[in-house]
N, C-alpha and C positions, 0 to 999 in steps of 0.2 A: 061786640062792645069795645070801643076804643078807650084805653085807660093809661094811667101813668103811675109809676112806682112811687110809694111814699116811704115805707120802712119794712124791714124784715121782722117777722114774728118767730119763725122757726125754719131751720134747714137741716136736713139729714145729709151729712157730708158724704156718706157712703153711696146712697142711691139718688141723691139730688132732689128728693121730695121737699117741697118748699111751701111755706105758708107766709103770706105777706099782705100788707095793706096797700091798696091802690086807690087812686081817685079817678073820677070819670065825669063827663058832662051828660051822661045818659040818665034821664029821669025815670027809666024803666026799672032801675034798681029798687027792689022791695024795701019798704020802710024798715022792716025788721032786720035788714042786712046793713043798713047805713050806720056808720060809726058816729056816736053821739058827739064826741069831742069835735070832730071835723064838721059835723052838721051845724054846730053853733057858729062855725066860721063860714057857713054857706057853701061848704064843699061836700060833694057827694063822695064819700069814701067807704070802701067795703073790703072784706077779707076774701082773698082768693087762695086756692090751694092747687098744686099741680107739680109737675116735674121740670126742674131746670128753668124755672121762671126767671127772666132777666131782672137782676136786682140793681137797676140803674135808672135814674130819673132823666138821663140824657136822651132817651128815646120814648116813643109811645108804643103801646102794644095793642094789637087787635086780637081780642080773646073770643073764643067760642066755648060754650060749656053749658052747665045747668046749675040752678040754685039747689042747695041742700041744707036742710035744717037738722042740727044735732045738738048735743049737750053744749057745744061751743057757740051756738046761735046759728044764724043763716049765713052760709058761705058759698062762694062761687067755685064750683069744681071745674077747673080748666081742662078741656079735652084737647084743644089745639090753640095755638096762638102764632101770630106773625109779628115780627119786630118792624115797626113803622119808623124808618129812619128819616128825620127831617133833612131836607136837601139844603142844609146849611153846613158850613165848616164845623161849627160847634156840635151839631147833631151827629154828623158822621164820625167826628173824633170821639164823641162820647160812646157811640155804638162800638167802635173798634176797640176801645180801651176798657169796656165794661167787664171783660173777662170771659165772655161766652165764646170767643173765638180762640182756639188753642194756637199758640205761637205768636200772638200779638199782645204786647203789654203797652203801657202808656207811652214809653219812649218810641217804640216801633210805630205805634199808631200815629204819633205826631209826625214822624218822618214820611209815612205814607201819604197823609193828608197834605203835608207841605208840598209834595211832588205832584199829586194828582188832583188836588182840590175837590171840587164838586163832582168830578168824574170818578172818584175813588171806587164806589160800589160797582159801577159799570166795568171798570178795569178789572176788579177782582172777579167778576162773574165771567167776562168774555175774554180778557187778556191777562190771566193771572201771572204769566211769565214775566210781565213787566215789573212785578214786585221784586224780582231778583236785582233790579237796579238800586233797591233800597239798602242802605248800609245795615248790616246785621242779619239780612235775610239770605240764608243759604238755600240750596235746593231742598235739603232735608226739612228745613223750617217751612219753606213754601208748600211742600207736600202736606204738612200738618195744617197749614192755614186753609188751603184749598179743600182738603178733606173735611175740616171742621165747618167751613162756610157752606159746603154743599149738604152736609149731613144734618145741619141744625133742624130743618123742617121735618125731614123724614124721621130723624131720631126722636123728636118730640112726639110725633104721631105714634111711633112704635112704643115709646115708654108709656104713653097714655093707654094704649091698647093692653099692654102687659101689666099695668099698675096694680090690678087686684091680686097679682101673683107674686108680688115682691121681687120682681126681676131687677137686678142691679144694672146700672148703666154699662158696666164692663161687659156683662153678658148680652145686653141689647146690642152693643157694638159688634159683638161676635156674630150676631144674626145679620146685622147690616153688611158685614164683610162678606157673608156668604150669599145673601139674597138681594142686596142692594136696595134700589128704590121700591121694589115689589115686595118687600118684607111682609108688610101687614096683609096684603092680598094673598100671598102664598100661604101664610100661616092660617088664615081663615079657611082656605080651601083644603090644605093638607097639614093640619096641625102636628101630626106625628112625625113630620119631616124634621121637627125640632130635635128629635132624638139623635139626629146626625150632627148636631151642633155641640161642640165640646162645652161642658159645664151645665148642660141641661139634663137634669135627672128625669126619669120616667114619670115620677109623681107630679112634678111641676107641669110637664108636657100634658099629662093626662087631664089635669085640672083645666088647662087652657083649651084642650080639645073638647071638653064637656061644654064649655062656653060656646064653642063653634058647632055644637050638636053632632059631633062625630059618632059613628056607630061603635057600640061597645065591642063588637066582634070584628072590627076592622083589622085585617091581617097586619097592618103597620103597627097597630096598638099592641097586638099580641107579640109581634116581633120585638118591639121596644121593651115590653115587659120581660121577655126572656133574657134580653141583653142586660136589663136592669138587675134581675135576680142573680145572674152569673157575676156581674160586676160587684154587686153588694157582697156576695160570698167571698170574692177576692179582697174587697176593701175591709170588711168587718172581721172576717175569719181567716184570711190568708189562703183560701182554697184556690187551687188552679182549675178545679172542675167540680161539678155536682153530679150525683147519680141522677139518671133521667127521671125516675119516679119522684125524687125529692124536688127536682127542678119544676116538674109539672105541678106538684102539690103546692109549692111556694108561689108559682105564677098564678094559680087559681085563686089563692088567698088575696093576692094583690089586685087581680083583675075584677074579682067579684066582691070587693069589700063594701060596695054601695048596694044595699039590698033592693033598692027601688029600680035598679037598672037591669036590662036584659043580661042574664048570666052567660059567661063564656064557658064552653064545654071542654072537657079533656080532649075530645076528638079534634076540636078546632086548634088546640095548642099543638097536638101531634102533627097536624097538617102543616102548621107553620114551621115546626122543627124540621120537617122533611125539606121544606122549601129553603130554609136557612142552610141546611147541609148542601143542597144543590147549588146554592149561591156562594158556598165556601165561607160563610160567615161563622159557622160553628163546625166542630168535629165531634162525632159520636164514636167513641172507642169502647166496644162492648156496651156497657150501660153508662159509661162516663161521658158527660157532655162538657166540652171545652169551648171557649171562644178560640177561634182558629189561631190567632197570634200566640196565645198562651200555650196551646198544644204544640205549635211549631217550635217555640223556644225551648220547651221541655224536651222535646224529641231531639232537636239539634244539639242541645247542651249535653245530653246523654251520649249522643254519637261522638261529639268532639272529645269528651272525657275518655271514652273507650278507645278512641284512636290514640290519644295521648298515652294511655296506659300501655299500648302495644307498640309504641315507638322504640326503635332500637337505639337507645341512648346508653353508652357504656357506663357500667358502675365504676366508681373511682375508689381506690384504696387511699385512705386519709389518716392512718394511724400516726404517722410521723407528724403531719400537720396538726393533728388534734392535740398532741402533746405540746407542740410549739405554741399553739394558740392559747392554751391554758397558762403557759409560762409567760408569754408576752403580754397577755391581757390580765394577768394576775387573777385568774379564775380557776376554781376547782369544780369540775362538773361531777355530778353523781353518775352512776352507771346508767341510770334511766335517761339522763340528759345526753350522755355520750351516744346511746342507742338512737336517740332522736337525730343527732348530727349525722351519724353513719347512714341512717335511713335516707336522708336528703340526697346524699351523693351516690346512692345505690339505685334510685328510682326516678323516672321521669316526672312523677307527680306524687306528692305525699301530704300528710296532714299532721300537725302538732296541735293538740288541744290540752287545756289545763285551766284551773281557776286562778284567782289572784295570788301573786307571790310565788308561783310554782316555777319560775325561771324561764318562761317563754322568751323574754327579751334577751336574757343571758345566753340562751342557746342560739338565738338568732345572731348575736354578736360574733359568736364562735364560727357559725356557718359562714357569715360574710367574710370574716378574716381568712378562713380556709379557702373559700371560693376565689377571692382575689389573689391569693398566693398560688393556688393550684391551677386556676384557669385564667384569671385575668380578664375575663370577658365582661360585657356590660351587664349590670345588675339594675333591676327596677323594683323599688319598694313602693307599696301603695296600701291605702286603707279606705273604707267607705266614706269617712268624714274628714274634714280638715283638721279637727283637733286630734283625731286618732293618727292621722298621717304625720302631724308635727311632733306628737309624742313619740312616734316610731322613729322619726329622724333624730330627735334629741337623745333618746335612750340608746340607740345603736351607734350614734356618731356619724350616721350617713345623712347628709343634708339634702339628699335628692328625693326623699319620700314625698309622695303627692297623693291627692285623692284619686280614687278609681275613676271618677267621672273625668277628672282632668287628664289622667293618663290615657283614657280611652277616647277622648275627644267628645265627651257628652256634656254639652252646655245647655242649661235651661230645659224646657219641655219639648221633647221630640226633635231635638237638633242632633243630627248624627254626622257631625263634621268628620271628614277624613275616615269614613267608615271602612274603606277597603284597606287602609294601611295597617299592617301588622306591627306589633311592638317589636322593636329591634333588639330588646334585651335577651340574653341567653339564660339568665336566672331571674325569675319573677317571684316575689314574695308578697302575698296579700294578707294583711292582718285584719283582725276583727271580722272574720268571714261570717260569723253568726248574723251580722247585719245585712248580708248580701241577699237580695231577693232574686227571683227566677230571671227577671229581665236583665238585671245587672250581671248575673252569672253568665247568661248567654253572651252578652257583649264582651265580657272578660275572656271567656274561652275562645270566642271567635277571633280575638285579636292576638292570641298567642301563636307564635310561629312554630313550625315543626323543629324539633330538636332542642327547644328551650326546656329547662327544668322549672317546675312549678312547686312552690311551697305554700300551703294554706294554713294559717294560724288563727286560732280563736278559742273562745270558751263556749262549749256546746250548751252549758247550763244557762247562759244569758238569754235575754229575749230574742225570739226569732225576728226576722226582718219586718219592717213596717209594711213593705210590699208583699205581694203574694209569693207563696213557696216556703219551703223549709230546707233550704239548700244545704247548709253546713251539716245538719243532722242527717240528711239523706246521703250526702257524700260519705259520711262515716258508716251509715247503716248498710250501704250497698255491699260492703265487704270486699271490694275490689281494690280500693285505694289504701296503701300502707298508712297506718295511723300509730302515733305514739301519744299515750296519755300521760301527762305530767301531773302527779298528785302529791308531791312532797313540797311543803311550803318553805320558802327562803326569805322572801322580800321583807315582810313586816317584822320578822323575828319570831322565834318559837313561842313567845309568850303573848303575841298579839291576838286579840280576840276576833279581829275582823276575818282572817282566813279560817279560823276555827269555826266561827259561826256560819261562814259561807258553806263550809262542808256539812255542818249540821242541818242547815236549811235544805241543801241538796238531798240529804237523806230523809227529809220530812220530819225532822226532830225539832221539838220546841224548847228543849233544855239549853237555851242559849247561855253563853258565858258573858257576864256583865263586868264592867270595870270603867276606868276613866276613858278608855278608848272605844267603848261600846255602851251607850247609855239609853235608857228609855224614860221619858217623862210622860206619865199617864194623865190623860184628861179626856173629857167627853165633849163632843160637839166641835164643829168646824171653827166657830168663832174663838173658842178657848185655845184650840190647837194653833190657829193662825197667830194669835198674840204671843204664845210661847215660842213658836218658830221664829218670829221676828225678833224677840228678845235674845234668843240664842244667837241668831245671825249677827245682830248688832254687836254682841259681845265678842264673838269669834273673829269678826273681820278686824277688830282692834288688834288682835294677836297675829293673825295670819295674812290679813289683807284680803280684799274682795276677790282677787283672782284665785285664791286658794280655799274659798268657802263657797259652797253651793247648796241652795235649797232645791230639793228634788221632790216634786209632787207627782202622783200618778195621774192627776187630772189637770187639764188646762183651764177648763171653765167649771161652772156648776157649783162652786164652793168658795167660801172665804179662805179655805186652805188650798185652793187651786192656784195654778200658776198666774193667771191674769190678775186675780184679786190680791195675791201676795205681792206681785210686782207693783201694782197701783199703790197699795198701802205703804210699801217700803220706799217708794221713790222719794217722797218728801223727807224721809228719815235719812237716807244715805246721800241724797243729792237735792237738797232743798232749793227752792227758787230764790234767787237773789238778783239784785239789780245788775243789769249787764249780761246776765246769763240768758241766752235766747231760747225760745221754745217753739215747737211746731205741733199744732193740733191737727191730728189726722185720724179719721176713722174712729173717733171716740177715744183715742189714746193721745197722751201728751208726751212728746219726745223733747228732752231737755239736754242742753250741752252738759256733758259730764256723766250722762246715763251709761250704764253697762248694757251692751247690745249683743244680740245673737243674730248671725246670718242664717236665714231659714231656706235658702235656695242655692243651688250650684250655679255659679257664673264663671266667666273666664278669669275674673279677678278675685273672687272670694268663693269659699266653699260652704256648703250646708254644715252648720255646727260651729263655724268660726266665732270666737268671742272677741269683743273689742270695746272701745269707748267712743261715744259720740263726742267729737271734739269741736265741731262747728256746724252751725245752721246759718245759711245765707240765702240770697236770692239771685237768680240770673237777671238779665236785663229786662225780662218780661215779668218779673216778680214771681216766678215759679221757684219753689223752695229747692235748695241744694243742701245736701247733708254730707258731712265728711266723717268717716270712721277711721280710727287708728286701731288695727287689730293687735293682738298680743305679741305677734312676731314683728311688729313695727310697720307693716304695710299700711299705706294710706289709700283709702278708696272713697271716691266721690259718688254720690247717688243723686240722680235727678228725681223729680217729683214722682214719676210713675214707678221708680225703683224702690221707693221708701218702704213699700209693702214687703220687701225682702228682709227687713230687719224687725226685731222685736226685743222687748226688754228681757234682761237675763239675770237679775238677782235670783229669780226662781225659774227653773226650766222643768219640763216633764222628764220623767225617768227615761222615756223613749229617746228624747233628744240628748240625754247625757251619755248614751252608749259611745264607747270609744274614747271617753275622757277620764281623767283622774284629777283629784284635788286633795288637799290635806283633810278637809272636814266636809261632811255632808250632813244635812238636816232633812229628815223625811217625815212629813205629816202622814199618819196612817190611821184611817178611821173606818168604822163599819159602813159609813155612808159611801165609801169608795167601792162598794160591793163588787161591781163588774171587774174592777182592776185588782182585786185581792187574790193575786196568783203568785205562785212560788217564784217563777222566773222574773217577774216584775220586781218583787221584793229583793231577790238575790242580786239583780242588776243594780238596783239602787245602792245597796250597802257596799257592793264591791267597787264603787267609784271612789271610795275613801281610802287614803293611805294612812291616816293617823287617827281619825276619830269619826264615829257615827253617832248621831242623835236620832232616835225614833220618838216622835211626838204623837200621842193619840191613845188608842185602845188596844189592850193586850189581846182581846178576843179577835180583833181584826188581824193582828200579827199571826196568831195561831191559824186562823182561817186561810191566810195566804200561804203559810208553810204547808198546810195540808191539801192545798188545791194545786195539783200538778196536771196541767193540760198540754204538756209538751207532746209533740208527735201526733197531734190531732188534725193538723192541716192536711187537706186532701191533695196529694201529689204523688206521682208515679216515678219520680226521678230515679230513686234507688233501683227500682225494678227494671227500668229501662236501661240503666247503666249495665246491670247484670246481663240483660238480653243482648245488648250490643257487644259486650265482651264475649259472650258465648258464641255469637256469630263470627267474631274474629277467630276464636279458638278453633271452631270447626272449619274455618277457612272457606265458608260458603261464598264469601265475597272477598275478592282481593283487596278491595277498599270500600269502605262505607261512605258514600257521599253524603254530606250534610246539606239538605235542601234549605238554603237560607231564605228566611221569610222576606217576601217582597215588600219593602217599606212603603212603596207607593200605593199599596192597596188600602 
């Protein structure tokens, strides 16, 4: 059926699902589907729904699909469509500038048609390199245009096929990149091959496979489920492995959740496990089952740490320099702190751990002073997040601190730039190591050159890493690495309730000390808590400014007191819309000039956790949005349309995101409804972000439950045991050298 666009009714910006009104000359349109308003004008108009329908009246569209009747009336469900471009200058110009082709906006479209006239579409299809003669079209932009021009038809077919499963255009594009024009055909024949596409979880693939009538005991299905269960254990619980019996039990639950399907047996799962071992996809170590990459990283990290511990690095006598440092820096160290300093210069690798205000930074200042005076070699300071690194640089006076990802050459997802290059520094200090997961630890130790001293600093009572593993705790528990625990409080003062309560929480005690610097406002329900949190926030930013006041919620979604809803409701309060202040609507969110922004991914120009202000929203020559952020350290970073997903609002952030940061005031909603997050280390991490004042808003029972719920040390990892084993191998001199078998990233 050939038709023409009239107006848009609805469009989901995230997945491209569109409902729109179209006109046609086709009298086969059911009377029940015809729009009465347009019928009075003798025009046959109807409602169509589908993915990425062209919203321009400059072209005609040839649709194929079927009529559906629901509560909204009779509508045309579009399965496929073709853009019928009139062979006129106006028609071609309208098609090129309608927005369906990436890289071409109205100005570029006009230049193209001016040059090629009625031959434009033939040139684009057969001789696309000719477009490089057009002003403003670079090779990079041409690649985008050609890719978009060719993908349009295949992409729509794929989106239509996947539409019942709510697959986003971004994920569909990942399928196209892998399987090209044969995507739909390949998926129909081998649906479980989608498990090999990043971003496709087993449950989604399983639903697609059922539509394709795949066998329930298909080995690829069982294999995909095994991988899913192991990865969910990593993602949800931080485990590096599962015991085989638990893995099989959990896999059976997932595979046999539909009672009307032929059940999968334990024997069939065990056969697939054997095959996966033979394919080197998993490793079975005694009864522990790992994904191969995680096993290799744990094994190699333990080996590298053991090797570092047995390096012959001479111990340095520093008593004279220690006294000079205290005098020159006007610092008086406790005996405990002095021992920490001596430990660093006596060992190739060591750990300093302590809670808030215990002097970790003071000790580091002295260490850096002595190292530069005694050795004068290169020093490298790093931390897992941008905020932690900048705080480290400011507090120590060393401006070279950077994120671990930046220092190690890790940008984005899976980019291992300069992997073989070792760090040139002779002294390496990593702060906030409790945030380091197994993968980052592997990358870190791999990059350390022989002979370099390593100091790891952190608070073992904070949240473990978001990624799998429990690295910092395991390094301490192994008993092989020298550790100094700092437990005397200096920073906030002896009368500050924040460090006192931090210690009480760690001990599982609920007799917290209250005062002006540590307050609780009791209320019930998320709506009431959210309103109180907002009122406190608006009051405190008047005194301290937005950069020094932070709302920390354990949840991002699900609640009025979660991060997303708090940010939405605060936006108009702290940054109201005014004439001349531009906005960008993206993915259901409104970004406005003046908004406080958080960077949520590591890039070459900004780090995960960086805070800043959105200062400008503009468009490029193709009307694609450009956003400019000024971060708190003065850096200006521009974001193109596809990069805007790297930022989010930041008046409220999750407690997990706050790790490595400090501010004067924190406000924490804490409710029984947050049940899965009511844990001691989450609560502890939240309150210890504050330097001056803590507000807890919510229910006292929820606070008590969190303090009494200690699940630290429950992550499944063998790092500590493996460090011990490798150290024993060195001590027995069974091997002159233990080679670390580095995981082949190409696999």
